[in-house]
C-alpha positions as CSV (number, residue, x, y, z in Angstrom):
1,M,-37.9,-193.4,-99.2
2,L,-35.9,-190.3,-98.6
3,S,-37.2,-186.8,-99.6
4,P,-34.6,-184.4,-101.0
5,R,-34.2,-181.2,-98.9
6,M,-34.1,-177.8,-100.4
7,I,-31.5,-175.5,-98.8
8,D,-31.1,-173.0,-101.7
9,Y,-34.2,-172.2,-103.7
10,A,-32.4,-170.7,-106.7
11,A,-30.0,-173.6,-107.0
12,T,-32.7,-176.2,-106.7
13,A,-35.0,-174.5,-109.2
14,A,-32.1,-174.1,-111.7
15,S,-31.0,-177.7,-111.5
16,F,-34.4,-179.5,-111.2
17,R,-35.4,-181.8,-114.0
18,W,-38.5,-184.0,-114.1
19,T,-37.6,-187.7,-114.1
20,V,-41.1,-189.2,-114.6
21,P,-41.2,-193.0,-114.7
22,E,-42.6,-194.6,-117.9
23,R,-45.1,-196.6,-115.7
24,F,-46.5,-195.7,-112.3
25,N,-49.1,-197.2,-110.0
26,F,-49.3,-195.4,-106.6
27,A,-50.4,-198.6,-104.9
28,R,-47.5,-200.7,-106.0
29,D,-44.7,-198.0,-106.2
30,V,-45.5,-196.1,-103.0
31,V,-47.7,-198.1,-100.7
32,D,-46.2,-201.6,-101.3
33,H,-42.7,-200.1,-101.2
34,S,-43.3,-198.7,-97.7
35,A,-45.1,-201.9,-96.7
36,A,-41.8,-203.8,-97.1
37,D,-41.3,-202.6,-93.5
38,P,-44.4,-204.3,-91.9
39,A,-44.3,-202.0,-88.8
40,K,-44.1,-198.7,-90.7
41,P,-47.0,-196.4,-89.6
42,A,-49.2,-194.9,-92.3
43,L,-52.4,-193.7,-90.8
44,L,-53.7,-192.6,-87.4
45,W,-57.5,-192.2,-87.4
46,C,-59.5,-190.7,-84.6
47,N,-62.9,-189.2,-84.3
48,E,-64.9,-186.8,-82.1
49,A,-66.0,-189.6,-79.8
50,G,-62.5,-190.5,-78.9
51,R,-62.1,-193.6,-81.0
52,E,-58.7,-194.4,-82.6
53,R,-57.6,-196.8,-85.3
54,R,-54.0,-197.2,-86.5
55,F,-52.8,-198.7,-89.8
56,T,-49.3,-199.6,-91.1
57,F,-48.5,-199.4,-94.8
58,D,-48.7,-203.2,-94.7
59,D,-52.3,-203.0,-93.4
60,I,-53.2,-200.5,-96.2
61,A,-51.5,-202.7,-98.8
62,R,-53.4,-205.8,-97.8
63,A,-56.8,-204.1,-97.5
64,S,-56.4,-202.3,-100.8
65,C,-55.5,-205.6,-102.5
66,R,-58.8,-207.0,-101.1
67,F,-60.6,-203.9,-102.5
68,A,-59.0,-204.3,-105.9
69,N,-60.1,-208.0,-106.0
70,L,-63.6,-206.9,-105.1
71,L,-63.6,-204.5,-108.0
72,A,-62.2,-207.1,-110.4
73,A,-64.7,-209.8,-109.2
74,H,-67.5,-207.4,-110.4
75,G,-66.0,-206.6,-113.7
76,V,-64.5,-203.2,-112.8
77,G,-61.0,-202.7,-114.2
78,K,-58.6,-200.4,-115.9
79,G,-60.1,-197.1,-117.0
80,D,-63.5,-197.6,-115.3
81,R,-64.6,-194.8,-113.1
82,V,-65.4,-195.4,-109.5
83,V,-67.2,-192.8,-107.2
84,V,-65.5,-192.7,-103.8
85,M,-67.9,-190.7,-101.6
86,L,-66.8,-191.1,-98.0
87,P,-66.2,-188.9,-95.0
88,R,-63.0,-188.9,-93.1
89,L,-62.8,-192.7,-92.5
90,P,-59.9,-195.1,-93.1
91,E,-62.0,-196.8,-95.7
92,W,-61.4,-193.7,-97.8
93,Q,-57.7,-194.5,-98.1
94,I,-58.4,-198.2,-98.6
95,A,-60.9,-197.5,-101.4
96,M,-58.7,-194.9,-103.1
97,V,-55.6,-197.1,-103.1
98,G,-57.5,-200.2,-104.0
99,T,-59.1,-198.4,-107.0
100,L,-55.7,-197.2,-108.2
101,R,-54.3,-200.7,-107.7
102,A,-57.0,-202.1,-110.0
103,G,-56.1,-199.5,-112.7
104,A,-59.6,-197.9,-112.3
105,I,-60.1,-194.2,-111.9
106,P,-61.3,-193.0,-108.5
107,I,-63.6,-189.9,-108.4
108,P,-63.3,-188.5,-104.8
109,C,-66.4,-186.7,-103.8
110,I,-67.3,-184.9,-100.5
111,D,-70.2,-186.7,-98.8
112,M,-72.2,-183.5,-98.5
113,L,-73.2,-183.6,-102.2
114,T,-76.9,-183.6,-103.0
115,A,-78.6,-186.3,-105.1
116,K,-78.5,-183.8,-108.0
117,D,-74.8,-183.4,-107.6
118,V,-74.2,-187.1,-107.5
119,A,-76.5,-187.7,-110.5
120,Y,-74.5,-185.2,-112.6
121,R,-71.1,-186.7,-111.7
122,V,-72.3,-190.3,-112.3
123,G,-73.9,-189.4,-115.6
124,H,-71.1,-187.2,-116.8
125,S,-68.3,-189.5,-115.9
126,G,-70.0,-192.8,-116.8
127,A,-69.1,-194.2,-113.4
128,V,-69.8,-198.0,-113.1
129,A,-69.2,-198.4,-109.3
130,A,-69.5,-196.5,-106.1
131,V,-68.4,-196.8,-102.5
132,T,-70.2,-194.6,-99.8
133,T,-72.0,-194.8,-96.5
134,A,-75.5,-196.0,-95.8
135,A,-76.6,-192.4,-95.1
136,N,-75.7,-191.5,-98.7
137,T,-76.8,-194.5,-100.7
138,A,-80.2,-192.9,-101.4
139,K,-78.4,-190.1,-103.3
140,F,-77.4,-192.7,-106.0
141,A,-80.6,-192.9,-108.0
142,D,-79.0,-194.9,-110.8
143,A,-77.1,-197.3,-108.5
144,A,-79.0,-200.3,-109.9
145,R,-77.0,-200.0,-113.1
146,F,-73.6,-200.1,-111.4
147,K,-71.4,-203.1,-111.7
148,L,-70.6,-202.7,-108.0
149,R,-72.1,-200.7,-105.2
150,V,-70.5,-200.8,-101.7
151,S,-71.5,-199.2,-98.4
152,V,-69.2,-198.9,-95.4
153,D,-72.2,-199.9,-93.2
154,A,-75.3,-202.1,-94.0
155,A,-77.6,-200.6,-96.6
156,D,-80.4,-202.3,-98.6
157,G,-79.2,-203.3,-102.1
158,W,-75.6,-202.5,-101.4
159,L,-72.7,-204.8,-100.4
160,E,-71.4,-204.1,-96.9
161,L,-67.7,-203.3,-97.2
162,G,-66.3,-205.1,-94.2
163,P,-67.7,-208.6,-95.0
164,A,-67.1,-208.1,-98.7
165,L,-63.4,-207.4,-98.2
166,A,-63.0,-210.2,-95.8
167,A,-64.1,-212.6,-98.5
168,E,-61.4,-211.4,-101.0
169,P,-57.7,-212.5,-101.2
170,E,-55.2,-210.0,-99.8
171,T,-52.8,-210.2,-102.8
172,F,-53.4,-208.4,-106.1
173,A,-50.9,-207.7,-108.9
174,A,-51.2,-203.9,-109.4
175,V,-52.3,-203.0,-113.0
176,A,-49.5,-201.4,-115.0
177,L,-50.3,-197.8,-115.8
178,A,-48.4,-195.9,-118.5
179,A,-47.4,-192.4,-117.2
180,D,-50.0,-190.7,-119.4
181,D,-52.9,-193.1,-118.6
182,P,-55.9,-191.4,-116.9
183,A,-55.6,-192.2,-113.2
184,I,-57.8,-189.9,-111.1
185,M,-60.7,-187.4,-111.7
186,Y,-61.7,-184.5,-109.5
187,Y,-64.8,-182.4,-110.1
188,T,-64.4,-178.7,-109.8
189,S,-66.6,-176.8,-107.3
190,G,-68.7,-175.5,-110.1
191,S,-68.9,-171.8,-109.1
192,T,-70.1,-171.1,-112.7
193,G,-72.0,-173.6,-114.8
194,N,-71.7,-177.4,-114.3
195,P,-68.7,-178.8,-112.5
196,K,-65.9,-180.0,-114.9
197,G,-64.3,-183.4,-114.6
198,V,-60.6,-182.6,-114.1
199,T,-58.7,-185.7,-115.3
200,H,-55.1,-186.4,-114.2
201,A,-52.7,-189.0,-115.5
202,A,-50.6,-191.4,-113.5
203,H,-47.6,-189.0,-114.0
204,A,-49.5,-186.3,-112.0
205,I,-49.9,-188.6,-109.0
206,W,-46.2,-189.2,-109.2
207,A,-45.3,-185.5,-109.7
208,W,-47.3,-184.3,-106.7
209,R,-44.6,-185.6,-104.4
210,V,-42.4,-182.7,-105.4
211,S,-44.5,-180.1,-103.4
212,A,-44.4,-182.5,-100.5
213,W,-40.6,-182.5,-100.7
214,Y,-40.1,-178.7,-100.9
215,W,-43.2,-177.1,-99.5
216,L,-44.4,-179.6,-96.8
217,D,-40.8,-180.6,-96.2
218,L,-42.0,-184.1,-95.3
219,R,-39.8,-187.1,-94.4
220,P,-40.2,-190.5,-92.7
221,G,-41.1,-190.0,-89.0
222,D,-43.3,-187.0,-89.7
223,L,-47.0,-187.0,-88.7
224,M,-49.0,-184.7,-91.1
225,W,-52.5,-183.5,-90.4
226,C,-54.4,-181.9,-93.3
227,T,-58.0,-180.9,-92.5
228,A,-59.2,-180.8,-96.2
229,D,-62.3,-182.7,-97.1
230,T,-61.9,-186.0,-98.9
231,G,-63.4,-184.8,-102.1
232,W,-60.9,-181.9,-102.6
233,S,-57.8,-182.3,-104.6
234,K,-55.9,-180.9,-101.6
235,A,-56.8,-184.0,-99.7
236,G,-55.2,-186.1,-102.4
237,T,-51.9,-184.2,-102.3
238,S,-51.7,-183.5,-98.6
239,I,-53.5,-186.5,-97.0
240,L,-52.7,-189.3,-99.4
241,F,-50.2,-188.9,-102.3
242,G,-47.8,-186.3,-100.9
243,P,-47.2,-187.7,-97.4
244,W,-47.2,-191.4,-98.3
245,S,-44.8,-190.7,-101.2
246,C,-42.4,-189.3,-98.6
247,G,-42.9,-192.2,-96.2
248,A,-44.7,-190.0,-93.6
249,Q,-47.7,-190.9,-91.5
250,V,-51.0,-189.0,-91.6
251,L,-53.5,-188.0,-89.0
252,F,-57.1,-188.3,-90.2
253,Y,-59.7,-186.7,-87.9
254,D,-63.5,-187.3,-88.3
255,G,-65.4,-184.7,-86.4
256,R,-66.8,-181.1,-86.3
257,F,-64.6,-178.1,-86.5
258,D,-63.8,-176.8,-83.0
259,P,-60.7,-174.5,-82.7
260,R,-59.7,-175.6,-79.2
261,L,-60.1,-179.2,-80.2
262,R,-57.9,-178.6,-83.2
263,L,-55.2,-177.3,-80.8
264,E,-55.7,-180.2,-78.4
265,L,-55.3,-182.8,-81.2
266,L,-52.1,-181.0,-82.5
267,A,-50.7,-181.3,-79.0
268,R,-51.9,-184.8,-78.1
269,H,-50.7,-186.5,-81.2
270,R,-47.5,-184.5,-81.6
271,V,-48.3,-183.4,-85.2
272,T,-45.2,-182.1,-87.0
273,V,-46.8,-180.6,-90.2
274,F,-50.2,-179.0,-90.1
275,C,-52.3,-177.9,-93.2
276,A,-55.5,-176.0,-92.8
277,A,-57.7,-173.6,-94.8
278,A,-57.4,-169.9,-94.2
279,T,-60.9,-169.8,-92.8
280,E,-59.9,-172.3,-90.1
281,L,-56.6,-170.5,-89.3
282,R,-58.5,-167.2,-88.8
283,R,-60.6,-169.0,-86.1
284,L,-57.5,-170.7,-84.6
285,I,-55.5,-167.5,-84.0
286,A,-58.4,-166.0,-82.0
287,E,-57.8,-168.8,-79.4
288,D,-55.5,-168.7,-76.3
289,F,-52.6,-171.1,-77.2
290,S,-51.4,-171.3,-73.6
291,G,-51.7,-174.8,-72.2
292,F,-51.2,-176.5,-75.5
293,D,-47.8,-178.1,-76.1
294,L,-47.1,-177.6,-79.8
295,S,-43.3,-178.2,-79.5
296,A,-43.5,-181.1,-82.0
297,L,-45.0,-178.8,-84.7
298,R,-42.3,-177.4,-87.0
299,L,-44.4,-176.1,-89.9
300,A,-47.9,-175.0,-90.9
301,V,-49.2,-174.5,-94.5
302,S,-52.4,-173.4,-96.2
303,A,-53.8,-173.4,-99.7
304,G,-57.1,-173.0,-101.5
305,E,-57.8,-169.5,-100.3
306,T,-55.1,-166.8,-99.8
307,V,-54.0,-166.3,-96.2
308,N,-54.0,-162.7,-95.1
309,P,-50.7,-161.3,-93.9
310,E,-52.2,-160.5,-90.5
311,V,-53.2,-164.2,-90.0
312,V,-49.6,-165.3,-90.9
313,R,-48.2,-162.7,-88.4
314,R,-50.4,-163.8,-85.6
315,W,-49.8,-167.5,-86.2
316,V,-46.0,-167.0,-86.1
317,E,-46.4,-164.8,-83.0
318,K,-48.5,-167.5,-81.2
319,T,-46.6,-170.7,-82.2
320,G,-43.1,-169.5,-83.1
321,R,-43.5,-171.7,-86.3
322,P,-43.7,-170.6,-89.9
323,L,-47.0,-170.5,-91.8
324,L,-46.4,-171.0,-95.5
325,D,-49.1,-170.1,-98.0
326,G,-49.4,-171.9,-101.3
327,Y,-51.2,-171.6,-104.6
328,G,-52.6,-174.3,-106.9
329,Q,-55.7,-175.3,-108.8
330,T,-57.6,-178.6,-109.2
331,E,-56.2,-178.6,-112.8
332,T,-52.5,-178.1,-111.7
333,L,-52.3,-178.7,-108.0
334,M,-49.5,-176.9,-106.2
335,T,-47.5,-174.6,-108.5
336,V,-46.5,-171.5,-106.6
337,L,-45.4,-171.9,-102.9
338,N,-43.5,-170.5,-100.0
339,Y,-40.7,-172.7,-98.7
340,P,-38.9,-173.2,-95.4
341,C,-35.6,-172.0,-96.9
342,L,-37.0,-168.8,-98.3
343,P,-38.0,-165.6,-96.4
344,V,-41.7,-165.1,-96.4
345,K,-43.1,-161.9,-97.8
346,P,-46.4,-160.9,-96.2
347,G,-49.3,-161.7,-98.6
348,S,-47.1,-163.5,-101.2
349,M,-48.0,-166.8,-102.8
350,G,-44.2,-167.4,-102.9
351,K,-42.2,-168.6,-105.9
352,P,-42.8,-171.3,-108.6
353,L,-42.3,-174.9,-107.6
354,P,-39.0,-176.2,-108.9
355,G,-39.8,-177.9,-112.3
356,T,-42.7,-175.5,-112.9
357,E,-42.1,-172.5,-115.1
358,V,-44.7,-169.8,-114.9
359,A,-45.3,-166.6,-116.9
360,L,-47.6,-163.6,-116.6
361,V,-49.8,-163.0,-119.7
362,A,-50.6,-159.4,-120.2
363,P,-53.8,-158.2,-122.0
364,G,-53.3,-158.7,-125.7
365,G,-51.6,-162.0,-125.2
366,T,-48.0,-160.9,-124.7
367,L,-45.8,-162.0,-121.8
368,A,-45.2,-159.4,-119.0
369,R,-41.6,-159.0,-118.1
370,G,-40.0,-158.1,-114.7
371,S,-42.2,-156.5,-112.1
372,A,-45.6,-156.7,-113.7
373,T,-49.2,-157.9,-113.3
374,G,-50.9,-160.4,-115.6
375,E,-52.7,-163.7,-115.8
376,L,-50.7,-166.6,-114.3
377,A,-49.8,-169.2,-116.9
378,V,-47.9,-172.5,-116.5
379,R,-45.6,-173.6,-119.3
380,L,-46.5,-176.9,-120.9
381,P,-45.7,-179.8,-120.9
382,N,-45.7,-180.2,-117.1
383,P,-46.6,-183.5,-115.5
384,Q,-48.6,-181.9,-112.7
385,V,-51.1,-180.3,-115.2
386,M,-54.3,-182.2,-116.0
387,L,-54.8,-184.3,-119.1
388,G,-57.9,-182.3,-119.7
389,Y,-61.6,-181.8,-118.8
390,W,-63.4,-185.2,-119.1
391,Q,-65.1,-185.3,-122.5
392,E,-64.8,-181.6,-123.0
393,P,-62.1,-180.9,-125.5
394,A,-63.3,-177.4,-126.4
395,K,-63.0,-176.3,-122.8
396,T,-59.7,-177.9,-122.4
397,A,-58.4,-176.1,-125.5
398,A,-59.8,-172.8,-124.3
399,A,-57.7,-173.0,-121.2
400,K,-54.5,-173.0,-123.2
401,T,-52.7,-170.4,-125.2
402,V,-49.5,-170.2,-127.3
403,V,-47.1,-167.2,-126.9
404,D,-43.9,-166.9,-128.9
405,G,-44.3,-170.6,-129.9
406,V,-44.6,-171.9,-126.4
407,E,-47.8,-173.5,-125.0
408,Y,-49.2,-172.4,-121.6
409,W,-52.0,-173.4,-119.3
410,L,-54.0,-170.3,-118.4
411,S,-55.0,-170.2,-114.7
412,G,-57.6,-167.4,-115.0
413,D,-56.0,-165.7,-112.0
414,V,-54.4,-162.3,-112.0
415,V,-51.0,-162.2,-110.3
416,R,-48.5,-159.5,-109.5
417,R,-44.7,-160.2,-109.6
418,D,-42.3,-158.1,-107.6
419,D,-38.6,-157.3,-108.5
420,E,-37.5,-160.4,-106.5
421,G,-39.7,-162.8,-108.3
422,Y,-42.3,-163.2,-105.5
423,L,-45.9,-163.6,-106.8
424,F,-48.9,-162.0,-105.2
425,Y,-52.5,-163.1,-105.9
426,E,-54.7,-160.3,-107.1
427,G,-57.9,-162.2,-107.8
428,R,-59.7,-164.0,-110.6
429,A,-59.4,-162.2,-113.9
430,D,-63.0,-161.0,-113.5
431,D,-62.5,-160.1,-109.8
432,V,-60.2,-157.2,-110.5
433,I,-62.0,-153.8,-109.8
434,S,-61.6,-151.0,-112.3
435,S,-62.4,-147.7,-110.6
436,A,-61.8,-144.3,-112.2
437,G,-58.9,-145.7,-114.2
438,Y,-57.3,-147.6,-111.4
439,R,-57.1,-151.4,-111.3
440,I,-57.6,-152.7,-107.7
441,G,-57.1,-156.3,-106.6
442,P,-59.6,-157.4,-104.0
443,M,-56.9,-159.1,-101.9
444,E,-55.3,-155.7,-101.2
445,V,-58.5,-154.4,-99.7
446,E,-59.3,-157.6,-97.8
447,N,-55.7,-157.8,-96.4
448,A,-56.1,-154.2,-95.1
449,L,-59.5,-154.8,-93.5
450,I,-58.5,-158.0,-91.6
451,E,-55.9,-156.0,-89.7
452,H,-58.7,-154.2,-87.9
453,P,-59.6,-155.9,-84.6
454,A,-63.3,-155.9,-85.4
455,V,-63.0,-157.8,-88.7
456,Q,-63.1,-161.6,-88.9
457,E,-63.1,-161.8,-92.7
458,S,-64.2,-159.8,-95.7
459,A,-64.8,-159.9,-99.4
460,A,-64.1,-156.9,-101.8
461,V,-65.9,-156.7,-105.1
462,A,-66.7,-154.2,-107.8
463,S,-70.0,-152.2,-107.3
464,P,-71.4,-150.1,-110.2
465,D,-71.0,-146.3,-109.8
466,P,-72.2,-143.6,-112.2
467,E,-69.1,-141.5,-111.8
468,R,-66.3,-143.9,-111.4
469,G,-67.7,-146.8,-113.4
470,E,-67.0,-149.1,-110.4
471,V,-66.1,-148.6,-106.8
472,V,-64.8,-151.0,-104.2
473,K,-67.5,-152.5,-101.9
474,A,-66.5,-154.7,-99.0
475,F,-68.8,-157.3,-97.4
476,V,-67.6,-157.6,-93.8
477,V,-68.1,-160.4,-91.2
478,L,-67.4,-159.0,-87.7
479,R,-65.8,-160.7,-84.8
480,P,-67.9,-161.6,-81.8
481,G,-68.4,-158.6,-79.6
482,H,-68.7,-156.1,-82.4
483,A,-71.9,-154.7,-83.9
484,P,-72.6,-153.1,-87.3
485,S,-73.0,-149.4,-87.4
486,D,-72.4,-146.4,-89.6
487,A,-69.6,-145.3,-87.3
488,L,-67.8,-148.6,-87.5
489,A,-68.2,-148.6,-91.3
490,R,-66.5,-145.1,-91.4
491,E,-63.8,-146.4,-89.0
492,L,-63.1,-149.3,-91.4
493,Q,-62.9,-147.0,-94.3
494,E,-60.4,-144.7,-92.6
495,H,-58.4,-147.8,-91.5
496,A,-58.2,-149.1,-95.0
497,K,-57.0,-145.7,-96.3
498,R,-54.1,-145.8,-93.7
499,V,-53.1,-149.4,-94.4
500,T,-53.2,-149.4,-98.2
501,A,-53.3,-146.8,-101.0
502,P,-56.1,-144.3,-100.3
503,Y,-57.7,-144.9,-103.7
504,K,-58.2,-148.6,-102.8
505,Y,-60.4,-148.1,-99.7
506,P,-64.0,-149.5,-99.8
507,R,-66.4,-146.7,-100.6
508,R,-69.2,-149.0,-99.7
509,I,-69.4,-151.4,-96.8
510,E,-72.1,-154.0,-96.0
511,F,-72.0,-156.1,-92.8
512,V,-73.0,-159.7,-93.3
513,A,-73.3,-162.8,-91.1
514,E,-71.3,-165.0,-93.5
515,L,-69.7,-164.9,-97.0
516,P,-70.7,-167.2,-99.8
517,K,-68.1,-170.0,-100.4
518,T,-67.7,-173.1,-102.5
519,A,-67.8,-176.6,-101.1
520,S,-64.0,-176.4,-100.9
521,G,-64.1,-173.2,-98.8
522,K,-63.1,-170.8,-101.6
523,L,-64.7,-167.3,-101.5
524,R,-67.4,-166.8,-104.2
525,R,-66.6,-163.2,-105.0
526,R,-68.4,-163.5,-108.3
527,E,-71.7,-164.2,-106.6
528,L,-71.3,-161.0,-104.5
529,R,-70.3,-159.0,-107.5
530,D,-73.2,-160.3,-109.6
531,R,-75.6,-159.4,-106.8
532,E,-74.2,-155.9,-106.7
533,F,-74.7,-155.3,-110.4
534,A,-78.2,-156.8,-110.3
535,R,-79.3,-154.4,-107.7
536,A,-77.1,-151.5,-109.1
537,N,-76.5,-148.7,-106.6
538,A,-78.7,-150.0,-103.8
539,P,-77.8,-148.1,-100.6
540,A,-75.6,-149.9,-98.0
541,I,-74.2,-149.0,-94.7
542,G,-71.2,-146.6,-95.1
543,D,-72.2,-145.7,-98.7
544,N,-70.3,-142.4,-98.4
545,P,-66.6,-141.8,-98.6
546,P,-64.9,-140.3,-95.6
547,P,-63.4,-136.9,-96.1
548,T,-60.2,-136.8,-98.1
């Protein structure tokens, strides 16, 4: 299973053509394919207590066959929805692959969901089965109506997974899935309204290997560690579908976040490709890297939240290895990326994935040409893009538009394109700040602030102002050893004026202990902005501009 290498971005993008198979089942066409070599490593699991478990592709194939048989024995089959709500345990991979093998539709969920969250997902999707842990079984109020309910450890009224699998045969003929059959469902983080059930077809699971080829640069022999939670779509592409489609092994760590332990694990297990959220990377670069042998590491990537240029600079300085930011959504997965063969521009999302054509839609619905700013749109059809929101055709239709006879998926994100075709994230369409006739992207302000040694992270939002309509307000989390003060607020304002255009500096600064984020770690700027408009002009530290 050899992954094509990209040496020349322009040539690869120009020649790339999607060759989607008519039928695809990840269990058969990827896992079983690699299992032909019974010794080929697939998974290295470890936890905070020091335990380790290792699995070959053959181990995963056999265990997933048992899980598929368990589903079938309880009447769960093609098209049925199965909630897979597990922490970082090998049973997650077994349940995911087994569900796909049976032709059922897994719904990966983080295990921190509340009973209310679970009830919504079960009711909305019509799930008929669930696999979870004993600690989470009480969250499934409607479990009695399920065809099958399985717990990794013993729980009243639930089958225990280990003994249940042991009783099943270890062969199962994978269900044939047409390329456009529904294959997996992710629920959005629900930053506004109820979460939406993002439904992807079998062809999407096949297509997600392309970002693993060109962005992750994976190949057999690699050990990839992605720290994403199991309920995030990023876990699907960078823990399961992407690496295994390239024949690479994955590291799966179950334990608390500790920056020094992260470095220790990278060194001990000789990780070659590392993927972490921007929030984690900001913590890691504050550590002393001396004493950790990271010579096996050749690449780090991040997605889900934009990585500030200062974080990229300091990572490269400390490791000597590139850090490649990437952009995607639950609805599209990875679409705009930086690549090992391309120079990295600080703060840029990179360029479109080969096979993915993007456009910038200007206000009024026209396409912006050349160097411009607009809403990022993905040309359809594209096998990576979702089938639709589960049972919500109106919302699905509202996320598309037709320009000059061409249909596009609308991302809702404002992006700037420079004269070399690099794209820069400006914020959600309603995150952009309009102040005295200027349009200011929050990332520009946040990138400037994080360069100051006192700033750990920040969020820039619009704040109502009687003269300018809106002004920039920054919510700032300080690094340890720094205390909030009017003097520091003024210092940050002057710093921002020097680093970015003076009109973009935050005229208001409020120091906070933490920033609101979604379950997947994305910043909830809208929550901060709504709070500002609700309290309109409330005084805050630094609510005076420095002299011009």
